[in-house]
C-alpha positions in Angstrom: 8.8 14.0 6.7 10.1 10.5 6.7 7.8 7.6 5.8 8.3 3.9 6.2 6.2 1.4 4.3 5.9 -2.0 5.9 5.1 -5.3 4.0 6.3 -7.7 1.4 7.8 -7.4 -2.1 7.5 -10.4 -4.4 8.7 -11.5 -7.8 5.9 -10.5 -10.2 5.1 -12.1 -13.6 2.5 -10.0 -15.5 1.2 -10.7 -19.1 2.7 -8.9 -22.0 0.4 -7.5 -24.7 2.1 -9.7 -27.4 2.0 -12.8 -25.2 4.2 -14.3 -22.6 5.1 -12.7 -19.3 7.2 -9.8 -18.0 9.2 -10.3 -14.8 9.4 -7.5 -12.3 8.9 -7.0 -8.6 5.8 -5.8 -6.8 3.7 -5.9 -3.6 1.1 -3.4 -2.5 3.2 -1.5 0.0 6.3 -1.6 -2.2 4.3 -0.2 -5.1 3.2 2.6 -2.9 6.7 3.3 -1.7 8.1 3.5 -5.3 5.4 6.0 -6.4 5.8 8.0 -3.2 9.5 8.3 -3.7 9.0 9.3 -7.3 6.8 12.1 -6.0 9.6 13.5 -3.9 8.8 12.0 -0.4 11.5 10.4 1.7 10.4 6.8 2.1 12.1 3.6 3.3 10.8 0.0 3.0 10.7 -2.4 6.0 10.7 -6.1 5.1 12.8 -9.2 5.2 14.4 -10.6 2.0 16.6 -13.6 1.3 20.2 -13.7 0.2 19.3 -14.9 -3.4 19.8 -13.0 -6.7 16.2 -11.9 -6.9 16.5 -10.2 -3.5 19.7 -8.5 -4.6 17.9 -7.2 -7.7 15.0 -6.0 -5.6 17.2 -3.9 -3.3 19.1 -2.5 -6.3 15.8 -1.5 -8.1 14.4 0.1 -5.0 17.5 2.2 -4.6 17.3 3.2 -8.2 13.7 4.5 -7.6 14.8 6.4 -4.5 13.3 4.0 -1.9 15.5 3.6 1.1 16.6 0.2 2.4 17.8 1.0 5.9 15.0 -1.2 7.3 15.5 -4.2 5.0 16.6 -7.4 6.8 18.2 -10.3 5.0 17.5 -14.0 5.9 20.2 -16.5 4.8 19.0 -19.3 2.7 15.6 -17.8 2.0 13.9 -16.5 -1.1 11.0 -14.0 -1.6 7.5 -15.0 -2.6 6.2 -14.9 -6.2 2.9 -14.1 -7.8 1.4 -14.2 -11.3 -1.0 -11.5 -12.5 -4.0 -12.7 -14.6 -5.8 -9.8 -16.5 -9.2 -10.2 -18.0 -10.7 -8.5 -21.1 -11.7 -5.4 -19.0 -8.3 -4.9 -17.5 -9.3 -6.3 -14.1 -6.7 -8.5 -12.5 -6.5 -11.5 -10.2 -3.4 -12.8 -8.5 -2.0 -16.3 -8.0 0.6 -16.5 -5.2 3.5 -18.7 -4.1 4.4 -17.0 -0.8 3.9 -19.4 2.2 7.6 -19.5 3.1 8.3 -15.8 2.4 10.9 -14.3 4.8 8.8 -11.1 5.0 6.6 -13.0 7.4 9.4 -12.9 10.0 9.7 -9.1 10.3 8.0 -9.0 13.7 9.4 -12.2 15.1 10.3 -11.8 18.8 14.1 -12.1 18.5 14.6 -9.0 16.4 12.0 -6.7 17.9 14.2 -4.4 20.0 16.5 -3.6 17.1 13.5 -3.2 14.7 11.7 -0.9 17.1 14.8 1.3 17.4 15.0 1.5 13.6 11.4 2.4 13.2 11.5 5.2 15.8 13.0 7.7 13.4 10.0 7.8 11.1 7.2 10.4 11.0 4.7 8.2 9.2 4.0 4.5 9.0 2.2 3.0 5.9 0.8 -0.5 5.9 -2.2 -2.4 4.6 -4.4 -5.4 5.4 -2.0 -7.5 3.3 0.8 -6.4 5.6 -1.2 -7.6 8.6 -2.0 -10.9 7.0 1.7 -11.7 6.9 2.5 -11.6 10.6 -0.1 -13.7 12.4 -1.7 -12.8 15.7 1.5 -12.5 17.7 3.3 -10.6 15.0 0.4 -8.1 14.7 0.5 -7.6 18.5 4.2 -6.8 18.3 3.5 -4.4 15.4 0.7 -2.7 17.3 2.9 -2.2 20.3 5.6 -0.5 18.2 3.0 1.7 16.5 1.4 2.7 19.8 4.8 3.8 21.1 5.6 5.7 18.0 2.3 7.5 17.9 2.9 8.6 21.5 6.0 10.3 20.2 4.0 12.0 17.5 4.3 9.7 14.5 1.2 9.0 12.4 -0.2 6.1 10.5 -1.7 5.7 7.0 -3.6 2.5 6.3 -5.4 0.7 3.5 -7.4 -2.4 4.5 -6.8 -3.9 1.0 -8.8 -7.0 1.8 -7.9 -10.1 -0.1 -9.6 -13.3 1.2 -6.9 -15.5 -0.2 -4.0 -14.0 1.7 -6.0 -14.5 4.9 -6.5 -18.1 4.1 -10.3 -17.5 4.0 -10.3 -16.5 7.7 -12.5 -13.4 7.5 -12.8 -13.3 11.3 -9.0 -12.9 11.7 -9.0 -10.2 9.0 -11.8 -8.3 10.6 -10.1 -8.4 14.0 -6.8 -7.2 12.6 -8.2 -4.5 10.5 -10.5 -3.2 13.3 -7.5 -3.0 15.6 -5.5 -1.2 13.0 -8.3 1.4 12.4 -8.0 2.5 16.1 -4.4 3.4 15.3 -5.0 5.1 11.9 -4.7 8.8 11.2 -5.0 8.7 7.4 -7.3 6.0 5.9 -7.0 5.1 2.2 -9.3 2.2 1.6 -11.2 0.8 -1.3 -14.9 0.7 -0.4 -15.5 -2.6 -2.2 -13.0 -4.3 0.0 -14.4 -2.9 3.2 -17.9 -3.8 2.1 -16.8 -7.4 1.4 -15.2 -7.7 4.8 -17.6 -5.8 7.1 -20.9 -5.7 5.1 -21.4 -1.9 5.0 -24.6 -1.1 3.1 -23.2 2.0 1.4 -20.2 4.2 1.4 -22.0 6.9 3.5 -22.5 4.4 6.3 -18.8 3.4 6.1 -17.7 7.1 6.2 -19.7 7.7 9.4 -18.1 4.6 11.0 -14.6 5.7 10.0 -15.0 9.0 11.8 -16.5 7.3 14.9 -13.4 5.1 15.0 -11.3 8.2 15.4 -9.8 8.4 11.9 -9.0 12.0 11.2 -9.1 11.8 7.4 -10.0 9.3 4.7 -10.0 9.1 0.9 -12.3 6.2 0.1 -11.6 4.7 -3.4 -14.8 4.0 -5.4 -13.2 2.6 -8.6 -14.4 4.3 -11.8 -16.6 6.7 -9.8 -13.5 8.4 -8.2 -13.2 8.7 -4.4 -15.0 10.2 -1.4 -12.9 12.5 0.8 -13.9 12.3 4.5 -12.9 14.4 7.4 -14.4 16.3 10.3 -15.6 19.1 7.9 -17.8 16.6 6.0 -17.5 14.5 2.8 -16.9 15.4 -0.8 -16.9 13.3 -4.0 -14.0 13.7 -6.4 -14.6 12.3 -9.8 -12.1 9.9 -11.4 -10.1 10.8 -14.5 -12.2 10.1 -17.6 -9.4 10.0 -20.3 -7.9 6.6 -19.4 -8.9 3.2 -20.8 -7.6 0.5 -18.4 -5.1 -2.0 -19.7 -4.1 -3.5 -16.3 -5.5 -2.2 -13.0 -2.6 -3.7 -11.0 -1.4 -1.1 -8.4 -4.2 1.3 -9.2 -5.0 1.6 -5.5 -1.4 1.7 -4.4 -0.5 4.5 -6.8 -3.7 6.4 -5.7 -2.6 6.1 -2.1 0.9 7.4 -2.9 -0.4 10.3 -5.0 -2.8 11.3 -2.2 -0.3 11.1 0.6 2.4 12.8 -1.3 0.1 15.7 -2.1 -1.0 16.0 1.5 2.5 15.9 2.8 3.4 18.6 0.3 0.6 20.8 1.7 -2.2 20.4 -0.8 -5.8 20.3 0.5 -7.6 16.9 0.6 -9.7 17.5 -2.6 -6.7 18.7 -4.5 -4.8 15.7 -3.2 -7.6 13.4 -4.5 -7.3 14.9 -7.9 -3.5 14.2 -7.9 -4.2 10.6 -6.8 -6.8 10.0 -9.5 -4.4 11.4 -12.1 -1.6 9.0 -11.1 -3.9 6.0 -10.9 -5.3 6.8 -14.3 -1.9 6.7 -15.8 -0.8 3.5 -14.0 -3.7 1.5 -15.3 -2.7 2.2 -18.9 0.5 0.2 -18.4 1.1 -3.5 -17.7 2.4 -4.5 -14.3 2.5 -2.7 -10.9 5.3 -0.2 -11.6 5.2 2.0 -14.7 8.4 3.3 -16.3 9.6 6.4 -14.5 9.3 8.4 -17.7 5.6 7.6 -17.8 4.9 9.5 -14.6 2.4 12.3 -15.3 4.4 15.5 -15.7 1.6 17.7 -14.5 1.3 15.6 -11.3 5.0 15.9 -10.6 4.7 19.7 -11.0 1.6 19.8 -8.7 3.4 18.1 -5.8 6.8 19.7 -6.3 
């Protein structure tokens, strides 16, 4: 199975335990792609970068982690966005962005759509998030949906995480609701965080949200519930899967992204949904013990790698 993750990678500055900052690269869909590749799934990344040294380093690091770059475009004279992670005493993080002129916003511009659609036609799965949708504007999202609809008619499937962040939508919750709702109609595997969906749509509880998801036509969902674990949802019913209890969070950056990668990798390797949720929880529990979005390759849980081999 070939997966393409669509979105934006930025230069990341995250706090070091001893003070100061560590520079790396991150972005929700890129984090997902790296962890998915480390779990043995063929995955490419679709975005637009600049022609600067940081963009060159990004491409080199992706290749080193096994993420394909066949769908990476380069924009002369441009540079990628940047964000700084702020982590509080409980390990919870907030983000401060400099990304308004990021070239990733141009991926679905009209001029390059025929060539992009041709490149994307070879993939079995699309992965994107609400943050991906926030990049492209109304016209870009319409172009994206047209491509996805054509690919789904050919048998491709879509995995989606709403990943609602008010700041990346410029506070326009109406635009966010419209884009996410349109995306749900095109989603086969939903990997949301309930807190985000509750903030955007006002669901009273996760059970009400699960019912709505199934009515929208989503075949399967793993709804993240933070320290409580996740709720697996499909036509057979729902089942709670407890989170790992042996991990004290240092930095929760990419907890959801790594969960999504662990779940999808396990499902693509043939594991049942509940078993996939356990794999996803295990990876996320390890990720939050480390600073930054991408943990060292040697820190990947060995048992997890064996489970999805």
